[in-house]
N, C-alpha and C positions, 0 to 999 in steps of 0.2 A: 491578605487575608488570614494567612497562618500566623505572621509576626503579630497582626492584632489579637488574635485567639490567644498566642502565647502571654502576652503580656497582661491581657485582661485575666487570665487564669493567675498568673502570678502575683497580680495584687487583690485579686480576691482569696488566694492563699493566706496571704498576708493578714487581711481581714478575718479570716476564718480562724488563724492560728490564734490570733489575739483574743478572739470571742471565747474559744475553746480553754485557753490558759485562763483567762479571768472566771469563767464560771465553772470549771472542770479539772483543771490540771492544779490548780491551786490548793485542791484540796485534797490531792497526793502526798504521800511522804516524800520528804527531801530525795532518796536514791531516784523513784519513780520520775520526779519532777526534772532533775538532772539529764534522766534518759530522754525522757519527751523532749527535751532542749537540745540535746545532742542530735538527735532525729531528725528536728525540723531543721536545724542548722544545716545538716547534710543534704538535705532535700533542697535548701535555697541557693547551695553553692552548686547544684546540678546546672541551672543554667550558666553559670561563669564557666564549667567544664565546657560544655556546647560553644561558646565564645572562642574558648582555647583552642579547641579541636578544628573547629571551621574556619578557624583564620588560615590554616593550612590544609585547605580540602583535598583529600584525596581518596579513593575509594574505601581504603581501610578506615579513614578518619571519619568518612562519613557514615560508614555501618555505626561505628560509635556513636557518632552523634545522634542518630536516629534513635538508637535504643535508651540512650540517656533522656531524651526527649519524651519516651516512650515511660520511664521508670518516672520521670516528673509527674507525668500526667495521671500515673497509676498510684502515686501518693497524693495529689493535689485535688482530684476531682472529686473522689468518694469524701475526701474530709469537708469541702465547700458543701457538699450535698448535703452531709450531715449537719452541718452548723446552720444552713438555709431553713432546712425543716424543722429543727429544732427551736430556731426563733421564731418560727410560724406557730409552733406548739405553744409558747410562751404567750404570744399574742392574743391566740384563742381559747387560752388557760387549760390547756391538756400537754402539759409538757411530756409527762410519762409517756403518754400513747404516742405522740409525734416523735419523740426520742427514739423509740421502737421501731416506728417507721423509717426513720431516717437513717439507722443502723441498718434496716435490713435492706433498703435502698443502695446504700453505700457499699455494701457487701455485694448486691447483685452487679454493682458496678465493676467492681475489682473482677469479680469472675468474668464478667463478660469481656472486660479488657484483656484478660490473660487469652481468653479461647480466641478473640480477635488477634492476638499475636502469635497464637499456635496454628489450629485449626483454620481459622479465618482467613489467615495470609497464605497458608499453603495447598487448599484443597480447591483443585480447578473444579469449575462448572462449565459445562456446555448449554448454553441457552439458545433454543431455537426460535425463530420468527418469520413469520409467512407474510409475505407483500406481494400485493397483486398491481400491477403494474401495465396501464394500457398501451405503451410505446414497445413493451418488451417483445422481441418476434416469438412467433409460436414456436419455432424449432429451439429455442431456451427456456421453454417451460419448463419449470422444476430446476431451476440453475440453483445449485449449492454452493452459496460464499460463505467461507469462513474467514472472518475476522477477528484479531486479538490485538492488542497496545500495549504500550505503557509496560517495558519489561524491566526496564532501570537494571542491568546487568549487576552494577557496582554494588547495589542494595542487598541480593539475595544473599540467602545464607544456604550451604550446600546447593549452590546453582544448578549444578550438572543434575542433580537428582530431581530438582524442580523442573527444569527445561526438558528432562528426560519424558516427565508426566507431562508436560504441556505438549509435546510432538506426539505423545500416544493419545491426548483427549482430541486434538486436530483431526489425527488421521481415523480417529472411531467415528467422525462425522463424515465420513467419506465424501470432502469437498471436491466442487469441480475448477474453484479458485479459491486460493489461500491468499489473504491481503493481511500485511502487518501495517497496523496505523502510525507508528512512529515512536521514538524514545526506547531505542534498542539499549542504549547505555545511560548511566546516569551522568557521568563526568567527562569521561575520555575514551577515545578508539581503544585503547588497552584493555578495556573490559570486554571486548567483542574479541575473544582469541579464536585460534585457529580451533581449539577444542570445542568451542560454543557453533563456530559455523559448522563442524562435522555434525553436531546434534541437529541443527536446522536443516542440513542437507537432509533429512532422512523423512521430512514433511513431504505427503505425498498429495499430488493435485492432477486433475486430469488436463486444465489450459495453462496452470501455471502458477509461480509463487511470486508474488509482487510486495514491493516496501516502500514506504516513504518517510522521508527525515522528519524527527518531531525537534522540539526547541532544545532537550538534552542532547541529541544528536548531533547539532550545529556548535557545541561547545560552549554554550552560551555562559555556563558556570566554572569553566575553567578561569583559574586564576594566573596560573603561570603559563600564559599565552607563547611564550620564547618556547620553552620545553615541548608546548602542544600547540602549533599554530591552526588557526580556525579552519583553514583551506585544507591542509594535510589532515587533520583530524578528521574531517568530514570525506576527504579522498579513501581514507583507509578504513572507513565503516563502508563506505561503497564497495572497496573491493572487497572487504569481509563476505557482503551480501553475494557478490557474484562466486566467490569461492564456494559458497554454500548452493550455488544453484540457482539464486532469488535474482528476481530483476528488479534492482531500485528504479523509482520513478521520480525524476527530479524534474518537475516542469514538464512533463511530457506525457504522451498518450499512445497506448498499443491499442492492437486491435485484434478481438478473440472472433474467430470464425467458426461456422459450423454449417457446413453446407452451405447455400445461396445466403445464407444471411450472417450479419456480423454485429456485434458491439464493440464500444469503444470504453476502455479503461484508464483513466487518467490519475497522475500523481501529483499533487502542488505541494510547494514546500512551504514552512512555516513562516507566518507573516512578521518575522524580528523587531520591526518597528513598534508592533503592538505591545511588547513587553518591554518599552523604553531600553532596550540591549542594543544600542547600535554600533558597538564595536563589533559585531560580528555579521552585521547587516549586510554587506558586500560580498558576502560568501557565496549562498545562494539563495536571493529574495524569492516570495514568491512571484509568479510570473504567470498570468492567466492566458497574456496573449501567445506566449510560447508555447503552455500546454495546450493550447487549442487550436494554435494555427493550422490551418488546412483540415481541420477535423469537421466532416459535415454533422451538421446539427440535427439531420432526419435520424441517426443512429441512436440508439439507445446507450445513454452513457452513465457510466459508473465514476463517480470522481472520488479519490482518497484525499482528505485535507486531516492533518493528524489533530487541529484544532476546529471542533464545532462551529466556532465565530465566523468563520469564513462563511459556512452555509446559509446563515440569517442574514448575512451584511451584502455578499456578493452573490453566491451559488444560485440562490432561491430565484435570484432576477435574472438570471442567464439562460441561454437556450440551452444548456448544457446540464448535467448532474442531476438526471432523475432520481438516482440514489447517490446520496453521500455518507462515505463511512468514516467515522471518525475516532478518536481516544482523548488522550490529555487530560480529562477531567478527574477521574477515577471515584467520581461521586464523593470525591474526597475520603475516599475509603471509609464513608460512613455513612450508611444508607437505614432508613426505619421504614418498613413496608407493612399496611392493615388494611384490609377490606380492599385490595387491590388499587390502594393508592400510596405512593412512595414521598419522602420526604429526606432530605439531605442539606446538609450546610452550604452545599455547593449551589442551591439555589440562589442563596445571598449574591453570589458572584456570575452566575452564568444564566443565561435564558434556556437554553438547553443542555441539560448536563446528563442524562445516563436514557438510553434505552430509543424507542422508535418515535419518532416526529414526521409531521407532515404538512407541507403549504404550498399552496397554488400547484397540485397534483403531482410535487415533487416530496423526496423522502429522504430523512436524515436518521442515521442510526450510532448512537455512540455506546461504544464498547468501554465497559466499567475498568478494562485494564488488568493485567496479570503482576506486576510487582507493586513495590509500595515508594513514596517520598514522605519526609518531614518527620513519619511514626511508621515503624513497622507494625502496623496493625490494620486489619479490614474486620469492620462490623456490618452484617447484614449486606455486604458486597464483595463475594468473594472473588478470586481471580476468575477470568472469563472469557472462554472462547464461544464469540456470537456465531451461530449458524443461521444465515440467511437465505431463505428459500424463495425463490423468484417464480410468480406464477403470471402467466400471460394471459391477459383479457382476450386476447384474439384466437387463444386455443379453440 
């Protein structure tokens, strides 16, 4: 999806610049034309820099890569929009008026992208959702579950500052259970340092803190598998969780008791085979049989799955998973909301992509994530801590 959009943007930019040169740039003086051409060539070279840096993907080069992608988009998208609207103005014989509108819209896009790369990617939002569940025991009425996902540590700038704010946001929600939905790291376990584990050890919870593995945690994007063997990479991440006082759930279930009643909390691994990255598929493949072995289906069950696709394809038809908690999608870090309705490019790829869904009496909640991939920008979807308050219909 991202590659297709990037290639389409590159081709549209070529067309837009050719149209600009023919109709506007040619009228400029020679020094200005040369300056315009130099700037345009510099923009076209940015994708080449991305290819060169990505060929040796490390946390540092990946941070450079995503900022180069953002810089390319910042130059390309406003110019494409301006040319499209200007050409429309010529078709309806209102070139001046449409040119002004195109310039204003291009400037708006520039400002929006800059805000998305500053305020949008760093200010954390706590979003509360209340769900009434028929099978939830009355003793758990009002259970507060804090969910966050997709930190992507290697991509963060001033990561300790951002993580401290994240911990403060989680603790401010006064959760009974804290769940991390996967993708703590972006490339390798080296990003999950003891200092980061120390920060996450300050997360407060009544019943415990739990985490599952995402596709990035499995090392699927590691190029040097000799220096970072898949199994060792995963083991180091799991050990870091334990050092921080978190319990990783790798195809397993735990029980949360409260007096005479209990509920179950399950964590399933990421379905590697769905991403056509089979080289790491044998490390910790998703295994529902192991996850629910001996688990009574009479208990209310919370299932944590990094990808929401497992909910629609498997969990919704199982006797478990009354509530599924996921991440992974990020709303593609771009969401537009109006009059209670939202839209995102994520809709082109995912059936369920953000917020709350229900089917067959079961619920799915997708957290929009904390970090970012591909480009360091969030528009209309800030880093999110989801507070899910469960209400019992039996109360």
